[in-house]
C-alpha positions in Angstrom: -17.8 -30.3 -47.2 -20.1 -28.6 -44.7 -21.0 -30.4 -41.4 -23.7 -29.3 -39.0 -23.1 -30.8 -35.5 -25.1 -30.4 -32.3 -22.8 -28.5 -30.0 -23.7 -30.7 -27.0 -22.2 -33.8 -28.6 -19.1 -34.8 -26.7 -15.8 -33.9 -28.3 -17.7 -33.0 -31.5 -15.2 -30.4 -32.7 -12.2 -32.6 -32.1 -13.9 -35.5 -33.9 -15.4 -33.9 -36.9 -13.6 -30.7 -37.7 -10.9 -32.3 -39.8 -13.5 -33.7 -42.1 -14.6 -30.3 -43.4 -16.2 -27.0 -42.4 -17.8 -27.9 -39.1 -20.5 -25.7 -37.5 -21.7 -26.4 -34.0 -25.3 -25.5 -33.4 -28.2 -25.6 -30.9 -30.0 -28.7 -31.8 -33.2 -27.6 -30.2 -33.6 -24.6 -32.5 -32.3 -26.0 -35.7 -34.5 -25.2 -38.8 -34.4 -25.7 -42.5 -32.4 -22.7 -43.5 -29.7 -23.7 -41.1 -29.0 -26.9 -43.0 -29.6 -25.7 -46.6 -25.9 -25.8 -47.6 -24.8 -28.7 -45.3 -23.7 -32.1 -46.5 -23.6 -33.8 -43.1 -25.9 -33.5 -40.1 -25.2 -35.0 -36.7 -27.9 -34.5 -34.0 -29.2 -35.7 -30.6 -32.7 -36.7 -29.6 -33.9 -33.1 -29.3 -33.8 -32.5 -33.0 -36.6 -33.8 -35.2 -35.0 -34.8 -38.6 -37.7 -34.9 -41.2 -38.8 -33.4 -44.5 -39.5 -30.1 -42.8 -35.9 -29.8 -41.7 -34.2 -31.3 -44.7 -36.3 -30.2 -47.7 -34.2 -28.8 -50.6 -31.0 -29.3 -48.6 -27.8 -31.1 -49.7 -27.7 -33.4 -46.7 -26.4 -36.9 -47.7 -25.7 -38.3 -44.2 -27.6 -38.0 -40.9 -26.2 -39.4 -37.7 -27.7 -39.3 -34.2 -25.4 -39.7 -31.2 -28.2 -41.5 -29.3 -29.6 -45.0 -29.1 -33.1 -43.9 -29.9 -34.3 -42.9 -33.3 -37.9 -41.9 -32.9 -36.9 -38.3 -33.7 -35.7 -39.4 -37.2 -38.1 -39.9 -40.1 -36.3 -43.0 -41.5 -38.7 -43.4 -44.4 -38.0 -39.9 -45.6 -34.2 -40.5 -45.4 -34.5 -43.7 -47.3 -36.6 -42.1 -50.0 -34.1 -39.3 -50.4 -31.2 -41.7 -50.4 -29.7 -40.2 -47.3 -27.4 -42.4 -45.3 -28.3 -42.8 -41.6 -26.4 -44.0 -38.5 -27.3 -44.2 -34.8 -25.2 -44.9 -31.8 -27.0 -48.0 -30.5 -25.3 -49.4 -27.5 -23.3 -46.4 -26.6 -24.8 -45.8 -23.1 -25.9 -49.3 -22.1 -23.8 -49.3 -18.9 -24.6 -45.7 -18.1 -28.3 -46.3 -18.0 -28.0 -49.6 -16.2 -25.8 -48.0 -13.5 -28.4 -45.2 -13.1 -31.2 -47.8 -12.7 -29.5 -49.6 -9.9 -28.2 -46.5 -8.1 -31.8 -45.3 -7.9 -32.9 -48.8 -6.7 -30.3 -48.9 -4.0 -31.3 -45.4 -2.9 -34.9 -46.5 -2.4 -33.8 -49.8 -0.7 -31.6 -47.8 1.7 -34.2 -45.1 2.4 -37.0 -47.7 2.9 -34.8 -50.4 4.5 -35.9 -53.1 2.1 -33.9 -56.0 0.6 -33.8 -56.1 -3.1 -33.1 -59.8 -3.3 -36.6 -60.3 -1.8 -38.2 -58.4 -4.7 -39.4 -59.2 -8.2 -38.2 -56.9 -11.0 -40.1 -56.6 -14.3 -38.1 -55.5 -17.3 -40.1 -54.1 -20.2 -37.9 -54.2 -23.3 -34.9 -56.5 -23.3 -32.7 -54.9 -25.9 -29.2 -53.8 -25.3 -30.0 -51.8 -22.1 -32.9 -54.0 -20.8 -30.8 -57.2 -21.2 -28.0 -55.5 -19.2 -30.4 -54.6 -16.4 -31.8 -58.1 -16.5 -28.4 -59.7 -16.0 -27.4 -57.3 -13.2 -30.7 -58.0 -11.4 -29.9 -61.7 -11.5 -26.5 -61.1 -10.1 -28.1 -59.2 -7.2 -30.5 -62.2 -6.6 -33.7 -60.6 -7.7 -36.5 -62.6 -9.3 -36.7 -61.2 -12.8 -39.6 -61.1 -15.3 -39.0 -59.9 -18.8 -41.3 -58.7 -21.6 -40.4 -58.1 -25.2 -42.9 -59.1 -27.8 -40.7 -58.3 -30.9 -37.8 -60.4 -29.6 -40.2 -63.2 -28.5 -41.7 -63.3 -32.0 -38.3 -63.6 -33.5 -37.3 -66.4 -31.2 -34.5 -64.4 -29.6 -34.2 -65.4 -26.0 -36.7 -67.3 -24.0 -38.9 -67.3 -20.8 -40.8 -64.1 -21.8 -44.0 -63.1 -20.0 -46.9 -60.9 -20.9 -46.9 -57.2 -20.0 -49.8 -57.8 -17.6 -47.6 -60.3 -15.7 -44.7 -57.9 -15.6 -46.9 -55.3 -14.1 -47.4 -57.5 -11.1 -43.7 -57.1 -10.1 -42.5 -55.1 -7.2 -40.2 -53.1 -9.5 -41.0 -52.3 -13.1 -38.4 -50.7 -15.4 -39.0 -49.6 -19.0 -36.3 -49.9 -21.8 -38.3 -49.8 -25.0 -38.0 -47.6 -28.1 -40.6 -45.0 -28.9 -43.1 -46.2 -31.4 -46.4 -44.5 -32.2 -48.2 -47.1 -34.3 -48.3 -50.8 -35.2 -48.4 -54.0 -33.2 -45.5 -52.9 -31.0 -46.7 -49.4 -30.3 -45.1 -48.1 -27.1 -46.7 -44.7 -26.9 -48.6 -44.8 -23.6 -47.6 -48.4 -23.2 -48.3 -47.8 -19.5 -51.7 -46.0 -19.4 -54.8 -45.4 -17.4 -56.1 -48.9 -17.9 -53.1 -51.0 -17.1 -51.7 -48.7 -14.3 -54.5 -50.1 -12.2 -52.8 -53.6 -12.3 -49.7 -52.3 -10.5 -49.6 -53.0 -6.8 -49.6 -50.3 -4.2 -46.1 -49.0 -3.3 -44.5 -50.5 -6.5 -41.3 -48.9 -7.8 -41.7 -47.7 -11.4 -38.6 -46.6 -13.4 -38.6 -45.0 -16.8 -35.3 -44.2 -18.6 -36.6 -44.9 -22.2 -38.9 -42.1 -23.5 -41.3 -40.0 -21.6 -44.4 -40.8 -23.6 -44.0 -44.5 -23.0 -45.9 -43.7 -19.9 -49.1 -41.5 -19.9 -47.7 -39.0 -17.4 -51.1 -37.5 -16.5 -52.5 -41.0 -15.7 -49.3 -41.9 -13.8 -49.7 -38.9 -11.6 -53.3 -39.7 -10.8 -52.6 -43.4 -10.1 -49.4 -42.7 -8.1 -51.3 -40.5 -5.7 -53.8 -43.3 -5.0 -51.2 -46.1 -4.8 -48.1 -44.4 -3.3 -45.8 -45.5 -6.2 -42.1 -44.9 -5.8 -41.4 -43.2 -9.1 -37.9 -42.9 -10.7 -38.3 -40.8 -13.8 -35.5 -39.6 -16.0 -37.7 -39.0 -19.1 -40.9 -37.0 -19.4 -43.7 -36.4 -21.8 -43.4 -33.1 -23.7 -39.7 -32.5 -22.8 -38.4 -29.9 -22.1 -41.9 -28.7 -20.9 -42.4 -31.3 -18.2 -45.3 -32.0 -15.8 -44.0 -30.3 -12.6 -46.9 -31.8 -10.5 -45.7 -35.2 -11.5 -42.1 -34.1 -10.7 -43.3 -33.3 -7.1 -44.6 -36.8 -6.8 -41.5 -38.7 -7.8 -38.9 -40.3 -5.5 -36.0 -39.7 -8.0 -36.4 -37.2 -10.8 -33.7 -36.3 -13.3 -33.5 -34.3 -16.6 -33.1 -37.1 -19.2 -29.5 -37.8 -18.2 -29.5 -41.5 -17.4 -27.3 -42.2 -20.4 -25.1 -39.2 -19.9 -21.9 -40.8 -18.5 -18.7 -39.4 -20.0 -18.0 -42.8 -21.5 -21.5 -43.1 -23.0 -21.2 -39.7 -24.6 -17.8 -40.1 -26.2 -18.6 -43.7 -27.4 -21.7 -42.3 -29.1 -19.6 -39.7 -30.8 -17.1 -42.3 -31.9 -19.7 -44.6 -33.3 -21.1 -41.8 -35.5 -17.7 -40.6 -36.5 -16.7 -44.1 -37.6 -19.9 -44.5 -39.5 -19.4 -41.1 -41.3 -15.8 -42.0 -42.2 -17.1 -45.3 -43.6 -19.7 -43.4 -45.6 -17.0 -41.0 -46.9 -14.7 -44.0 -47.6 -11.9 -42.5 -45.5 -9.8 -44.0 -42.7 -10.9 -42.8 -39.2 -8.1 -41.2 -37.3 -9.8 -39.6 -34.3 -9.7 -41.3 -31.0 -11.7 -40.1 -28.0 -9.9 -38.5 -25.1 -11.0 -40.7 -22.2 -9.2 -38.7 -19.5 -7.4 -40.6 -16.7 -9.1 -40.7 -13.3 -7.3 -39.9 -10.0 -8.0 -41.9 -6.9 -9.3 -44.9 -8.7 -9.1 -47.2 -5.7 -12.0 -47.2 -3.3 -12.9 -49.0 0.0 -16.4 -50.3 0.7 -18.0 -48.0 3.2 -19.6 -49.5 6.3 -23.3 -50.1 6.6 -25.9 -52.3 8.3 -27.0 -54.0 5.0 -25.4 -54.8 1.7 -27.8 -52.4 0.1 -26.5 -49.6 2.2 -22.9 -50.5 1.5 -23.5 -50.7 -2.2 -25.5 -47.5 -2.3 -22.7 -45.6 -0.5 -20.2 -47.0 -3.0 -22.3 -46.3 -6.1 -23.3 -42.8 -5.0 -19.7 -41.9 -4.2 -19.1 -42.2 -8.0 -22.4 -40.9 -9.2 -24.5 -38.8 -6.8 -28.0 -39.2 -8.2 -29.4 -37.1 -5.4 -27.5 -34.1 -6.7 -29.2 -34.5 -10.1 -32.6 -34.9 -8.4 -32.0 -31.7 -6.4 -31.0 -29.8 -9.5 -34.1 -30.7 -11.4 -36.4 -29.8 -8.6 -35.0 -26.3 -8.8 -37.2 -26.0 -11.9 -40.1 -25.3 -9.5 -38.6 -21.9 -8.7 -38.9 -20.8 -12.3 -41.9 -19.3 -14.0 -43.7 -21.7 -16.3 -42.4 -20.0 -19.4 -38.8 -20.4 -18.1 -38.9 -24.0 -17.0 -38.2 -25.6 -20.4 -35.1 -23.5 -20.8 -33.9 -24.5 -17.4 -34.5 -28.2 -18.2 -32.4 -27.9 -21.4 -29.6 -26.0 -19.6 -29.3 -28.9 -17.0 -28.6 -31.3 -19.9 -26.3 -28.9 -21.8 -24.2 -28.1 -18.8 -24.2 -31.6 -17.3 -21.0 -32.4 -15.3 -18.6 -35.2 -16.1 -19.8 -38.5 -14.7 -17.6 -41.6 -15.0 -18.7 -45.3 -15.2 -18.0 -48.0 -12.6 -15.5 -49.8 -14.8 -12.9 -47.1 -14.1 -12.7 -48.0 -10.4 -11.1 -50.6 -8.2 -12.8 -51.7 -4.9 -10.5 -52.8 -2.1 -12.6 -55.5 -0.4 -12.2 -57.0 3.0 -12.7 -60.7 3.8 -16.0 -60.0 5.6 -17.5 -58.5 2.4 -16.1 -61.1 0.0 -19.6 -62.3 -0.8 -20.1 -59.0 -2.6 -17.2 -59.7 -5.0 -19.5 -61.3 -7.8 -21.9 -58.3 -7.5 -19.1 -55.8 -7.8 -17.5 -57.6 -10.8 -21.0 -57.8 -12.4 -21.1 -54.0 -12.2 -17.6 -54.0 -13.9 -15.6 -52.9 -10.9 -12.2 -54.3 -10.5 -11.8 -56.0 -7.1 -8.7 -56.4 -4.9 -8.9 -58.3 -1.6 -7.2 -56.6 1.4 
């Protein structure tokens, strides 16, 4: 059996090599002739899997080690009787941690109190619902919008997109859809951007084209939006003028925690074993962490204390600085640099690996820390 696996999938060789002849490839450049003799294909979001790629191949199983599947032509796979699996839920905590690290950075920099703000969550699936719950733990007023879930009667107290756009902070967690009643392509566009208040914080960790990037740039200049953008239209060829107008800019890595990556690999590996009717034997190497105990640093506000703690585990400012280096490259070299940042992304661990040693004076932060999955020991 021949397997084609994106080389940037975590622990891919260890996971899949015992199943057959495994070839690791550059998912960005994959073309039809590369998969002609393959039986299994495992990709990431950078590979469009469609008739053009798979025509006349022997592929019987396609997996994507991502939660999104807008890069997959599901109708074609179904028509060709090709089994499909995605890694839904693998990076929920990674993305949620990213969102709040970015928010605490802005709160710290601007000296604002998050529990005085309203957060609007657009898309309340696995990630959006996690963000919603953490925002409640922090004491924010939260609005949520998700028409598909609302129609299905899943959850309650939904509001319209127009109402969500009145919030102080708006974060997007929707799948990419180009047509139909729930189309999310340019969900935020030239018309409804005008509804957003001056100085609002806008976060996008879903897909770049959920927001019309050109319209966002124009409106943000007029309204001084605080932009947190991890995803961009036309990746890896991003709008560098928009980049220059963001508060936090990163190269589509919000879900790139070590745990998120290896869980994604494990989900696809298990699905493939199930398809092949064999017992899964591979277990991810989760690597032990040294110095797992941490003390809460000093600060004038809770936001400052939490930002110092969070950023000591994941330094979002370093990722921001790295992406801004793209401006030093020639336009025809920028896409390659964007992809290299993702390919060579350093190991980043999630909060659940760490224990916070908490003093009595900061005991009121214990529910928040536990909400973010830290272990807490009082000292």
